[in-house]
VONU-949354 format. One line per 3 residues: number of its first residue (from 1); for each residue x, y, z of C-alpha. Coordinates in steps of 0.2 Angstrom, whole numbers. Layout:
N
NUM	X:Y:Z | ...
END
This chain:
431
1	-140:-123:-135 | -127:-109:-137 | -127:-96:-124
4	-125:-78:-129 | -123:-60:-123 | -142:-59:-124
7	-144:-73:-112 | -134:-65:-99 | -144:-49:-100
10	-160:-59:-97 | -156:-59:-78 | -152:-41:-76
13	-170:-34:-74 | -174:-45:-59 | -158:-48:-51
16	-153:-39:-35 | -135:-34:-35 | -123:-25:-23
19	-118:-12:-36 | -124:5:-40 | -138:5:-53
22	-137:20:-65 | -154:27:-59 | -148:27:-41
25	-135:40:-46 | -141:57:-39 | -145:71:-50
28	-131:81:-57 | -130:100:-58 | -117:107:-70
31	-112:125:-69 | -100:131:-82 | -94:145:-93
34	-87:136:-108 | -103:128:-114 | -117:139:-122
37	-133:138:-114 | -142:134:-131 | -132:118:-131
40	-139:113:-114 | -148:98:-120 | -133:91:-128
43	-122:94:-113 | -135:86:-101 | -137:71:-112
46	-118:68:-114 | -115:69:-96 | -130:58:-92
49	-124:45:-104 | -107:45:-97 | -113:39:-80
52	-125:26:-87 | -118:8:-87 | -120:0:-105
55	-138:-1:-109 | -143:-8:-93 | -143:6:-81
58	-149:23:-87 | -139:39:-83 | -145:51:-70
61	-154:67:-72 | -143:82:-77 | -146:100:-77
64	-134:112:-85 | -133:131:-82 | -121:143:-91
67	-114:155:-78 | -101:169:-80 | -89:166:-66
70	-89:157:-49 | -99:171:-41 | -114:169:-52
73	-111:150:-50 | -112:152:-31 | -129:161:-32
76	-136:148:-45 | -131:134:-34 | -139:142:-18
79	-155:144:-28 | -156:126:-34 | -158:111:-23
82	-162:93:-26 | -145:88:-34 | -132:76:-26
85	-118:80:-38 | -111:97:-42 | -99:100:-57
88	-90:117:-57 | -81:124:-72 | -77:142:-70
91	-60:149:-75 | -59:162:-61 | -62:149:-47
94	-44:150:-41 | -45:168:-39 | -60:167:-28
97	-56:154:-16 | -67:162:-3 | -82:159:-14
100	-77:142:-18 | -76:137:0 | -93:144:3
103	-99:133:-11 | -90:118:-3 | -98:122:14
106	-115:123:6 | -113:107:-3 | -107:98:12
109	-122:104:22 | -133:97:8 | -124:81:6
112	-118:86:-12 | -102:80:-19 | -92:93:-29
115	-80:91:-44 | -70:106:-49 | -64:108:-67
118	-48:118:-64 | -30:114:-66 | -17:103:-58
121	-7:112:-45 | -20:127:-45 | -27:135:-30
124	-43:124:-30 | -32:109:-30 | -22:116:-16
127	-38:119:-6 | -41:100:-5 | -56:100:-17
130	-59:86:-29 | -53:92:-46 | -49:88:-64
133	-35:95:-74 | -47:103:-86 | -35:117:-91
136	-22:105:-94 | -33:96:-107 | -38:113:-115
139	-20:118:-117 | -18:103:-129 | -31:110:-141
142	-26:121:-155 | -42:131:-152 | -57:130:-141
145	-69:116:-145 | -84:115:-134 | -88:97:-140
148	-71:90:-136 | -71:99:-119 | -88:92:-115
151	-81:75:-119 | -67:77:-107 | -80:84:-93
154	-91:69:-96 | -78:56:-95 | -68:64:-80
157	-85:66:-71 | -89:47:-73 | -71:42:-68
160	-72:53:-53 | -89:46:-47 | -84:28:-49
163	-66:29:-42 | -64:45:-30 | -80:53:-25
166	-83:51:-6 | -102:52:-7 | -104:37:-19
169	-110:25:-6 | -117:13:-18 | -99:6:-21
172	-91:-3:-6 | -73:3:-5 | -61:-6:6
175	-43:0:8 | -30:-14:5 | -21:-9:21
178	-31:-1:36 | -16:9:41 | -4:19:29
181	11:14:41 | 8:-4:35 | 8:-1:16
184	25:-7:9 | 35:6:0 | 22:19:4
187	24:37:-2 | 10:50:-2 | 10:58:-19
190	-3:70:-16 | -22:70:-18 | -30:59:-31
193	-36:69:-46 | -42:67:-64 | -27:71:-76
196	-28:79:-92 | -34:63:-101 | -48:61:-88
199	-39:46:-79 | -37:44:-60 | -19:49:-56
202	-8:50:-40 | -15:35:-32 | -5:32:-16
205	-17:22:-5 | -24:7:-14 | -41:0:-12
208	-54:-12:-18 | -71:-8:-26 | -82:-23:-21
211	-98:-29:-31 | -106:-44:-23 | -121:-55:-28
214	-134:-58:-15 | -136:-77:-15 | -135:-91:-3
217	-121:-101:-12 | -104:-95:-11 | -98:-85:-27
220	-83:-85:-37 | -74:-69:-39 | -65:-59:-53
223	-52:-47:-46 | -50:-34:-60 | -35:-23:-63
226	-38:-8:-75 | -25:-2:-87 | -16:14:-89
229	2:10:-92 | 6:9:-73 | 5:28:-73
232	-14:30:-70 | -30:20:-69 | -38:21:-86
235	-52:9:-86 | -58:8:-68 | -76:9:-75
238	-73:-7:-83 | -74:-16:-67 | -91:-7:-64
241	-97:-12:-81 | -91:-30:-79 | -100:-31:-62
244	-117:-26:-70 | -115:-41:-82 | -107:-54:-70
247	-114:-51:-53 | -132:-56:-59 | -124:-73:-64
250	-118:-75:-47 | -100:-69:-49 | -92:-56:-38
253	-82:-43:-46 | -69:-33:-37 | -60:-18:-45
256	-42:-14:-39 | -37:4:-38 | -18:0:-37
259	-4:12:-35 | 3:21:-50 | 19:28:-56
262	29:16:-46 | 32:2:-58 | 27:-16:-59
265	35:-20:-42 | 24:-9:-32 | 9:-14:-42
268	13:-32:-39 | 13:-29:-20 | -5:-22:-22
271	-10:-36:-32 | -4:-49:-20 | -12:-40:-6
274	-29:-39:-16 | -30:-58:-18 | -25:-61:0
277	-38:-48:6 | -52:-55:-4 | -48:-73:2
280	-48:-66:20 | -65:-58:18 | -72:-73:8
283	-83:-79:22 | -89:-61:26 | -93:-58:7
286	-99:-75:4 | -85:-79:-9 | -78:-96:-13
289	-59:-94:-7 | -54:-107:-20 | -62:-98:-34
292	-54:-81:-34 | -47:-76:-51 | -38:-61:-58
295	-42:-51:-74 | -35:-36:-81 | -32:-26:-97
298	-16:-19:-104 | -6:-14:-89 | -19:-24:-79
301	-15:-39:-89 | 4:-37:-85 | -1:-37:-67
304	-11:-53:-70 | 4:-61:-79 | 16:-56:-66
307	5:-62:-51 | 1:-79:-59 | 20:-82:-60
310	26:-74:-44 | 12:-77:-31 | 18:-82:-14
313	11:-92:0 | 6:-83:16 | 17:-81:31
316	9:-92:45 | 16:-81:59 | 12:-64:52
319	4:-52:64 | -8:-46:50 | -19:-61:48
322	-22:-56:29 | -3:-59:26 | -5:-77:32
325	-15:-82:17 | -9:-87:-1 | -9:-74:-15
328	-11:-87:-28 | -25:-83:-40 | -36:-98:-45
331	-37:-93:-63 | -30:-79:-73 | -38:-68:-87
334	-26:-56:-96 | -34:-46:-110 | -23:-36:-123
337	-7:-40:-114 | 6:-27:-113 | 24:-25:-107
340	32:-8:-112 | 34:-14:-130 | 43:-31:-126
343	40:-46:-137 | 47:-60:-126 | 38:-66:-110
346	50:-64:-95 | 39:-74:-83 | 41:-92:-79
349	26:-104:-77 | 25:-121:-70 | 14:-135:-63
352	7:-124:-49 | 2:-110:-62 | -17:-107:-62
355	-27:-110:-78 | -27:-96:-91 | -41:-88:-101
358	-32:-76:-114 | -39:-64:-126 | -30:-53:-139
361	-31:-44:-155 | -20:-48:-169 | -17:-30:-174
364	-13:-25:-157 | 5:-19:-154 | 7:-32:-140
367	2:-47:-151 | 20:-54:-152 | 22:-53:-133
370	5:-61:-131 | 11:-76:-142 | 26:-77:-132
373	16:-79:-116 | 5:-92:-124 | 20:-102:-129
376	27:-101:-112 | 11:-107:-104 | 10:-122:-117
379	28:-127:-113 | 23:-127:-95 | 8:-137:-97
382	-4:-124:-90 | -22:-126:-95 | -26:-112:-108
385	-41:-105:-117 | -33:-94:-130 | -43:-84:-143
388	-39:-69:-154 | -49:-57:-165 | -42:-50:-181
391	-44:-32:-177 | -49:-19:-164 | -32:-15:-158
394	-28:-12:-140 | -46:-8:-136 | -53:-24:-144
397	-60:-30:-127 | -68:-15:-121 | -85:-20:-116
400	-92:-3:-122 | -84:-5:-139 | -96:-14:-151
403	-82:-25:-159 | -77:-43:-161 | -70:-44:-144
406	-82:-35:-132 | -92:-50:-128 | -77:-59:-120
409	-86:-59:-103 | -99:-71:-109 | -86:-83:-115
412	-77:-81:-98 | -93:-86:-89 | -95:-101:-99
415	-76:-106:-97 | -78:-103:-78 | -93:-115:-78
418	-83:-128:-87 | -68:-126:-75 | -80:-129:-60
421	-78:-111:-53 | -96:-106:-57 | -106:-120:-49
424	-123:-116:-55 | -129:-116:-74 | -129:-100:-84
427	-146:-94:-91 | -149:-102:-108 | -154:-91:-123
430	-172:-95:-126 | -172:-86:-143
END
């Protein structure tokens, strides 16, 4: 009987997972001046929906209050309790740092995480607060449009909570290197922030975000690299979304927040380290060290393609025990492959290349490049599961997009089962 997306979802209501369920996200208080109070219901719904994960985990409770400046926002925050996240959008915040610091101190006492919607390089950013470049986004608009501004606020908030916020203890975050002195080619670029397209930027210290199934048998793992043109991480939430779908099927999902704006070479260093670290923690995390695959979208797919060709064996005498292990992935999953507009595959594959599962849209700009990768793998005799969809473009395999490609993860689960990486059967569709 054919397995479907619906079959996968059957497990979700009863499975216990090491992942943050949407209704475990604390309540959100949003204090802003650019959004009319009469639109509070719409504001609250959009922010809540942005934190929800697919249709599986509902978003948290959100309360919006229109304020006139940071002083009124401070009074409002002091009078309202019971929220674990505070979103602040006041254009005069940078002019009133004393009040901003009072808000931060109060939030710290209450255990509240704060995200400021200010500007990159502004006073709030300089004070060491978590922030999003809201003014940078607004400067791109021909005129103020509260609906578009709200979309930015909602997306930036969700990206921040998933990939930056220190209070999000539902996600296990593990640095790739324990000491910055050990990070190769390390340069501190400044604090991470949400740029003017609501993506995580200036990543200097790479880390893993780990989602583990709770089960007795060892689990295969999918190490996921988000896209973003190697300039920022654009889809870190996809690792979280993938986890909600695959962890209940007994597959660990591990997102990689790799360094950006340093080209493929530095991203490749992070990718090798990520595989080695997962292999080093395999016993601790109950992961099968011989079933660690890598997956990625767009620039993440490029990292996957490069790693599958350029992995290295470990160094037996390395002082760092992680570096003694191989960085070879056991399978590779590039989605919507991309390489700066190139059409020819520069990578060399051979008999030691892991099996591939490739998905691509025919109307994506990287299609010729993907065909070249396919041909290179076929010439090398690498086992390959290749499938395309006729449309959807570069976002064809976004899980949240209801298109021809968004169900790729169910196909991947079936393929992993056939390849022997997933050792227990998937749930059959009973309908």
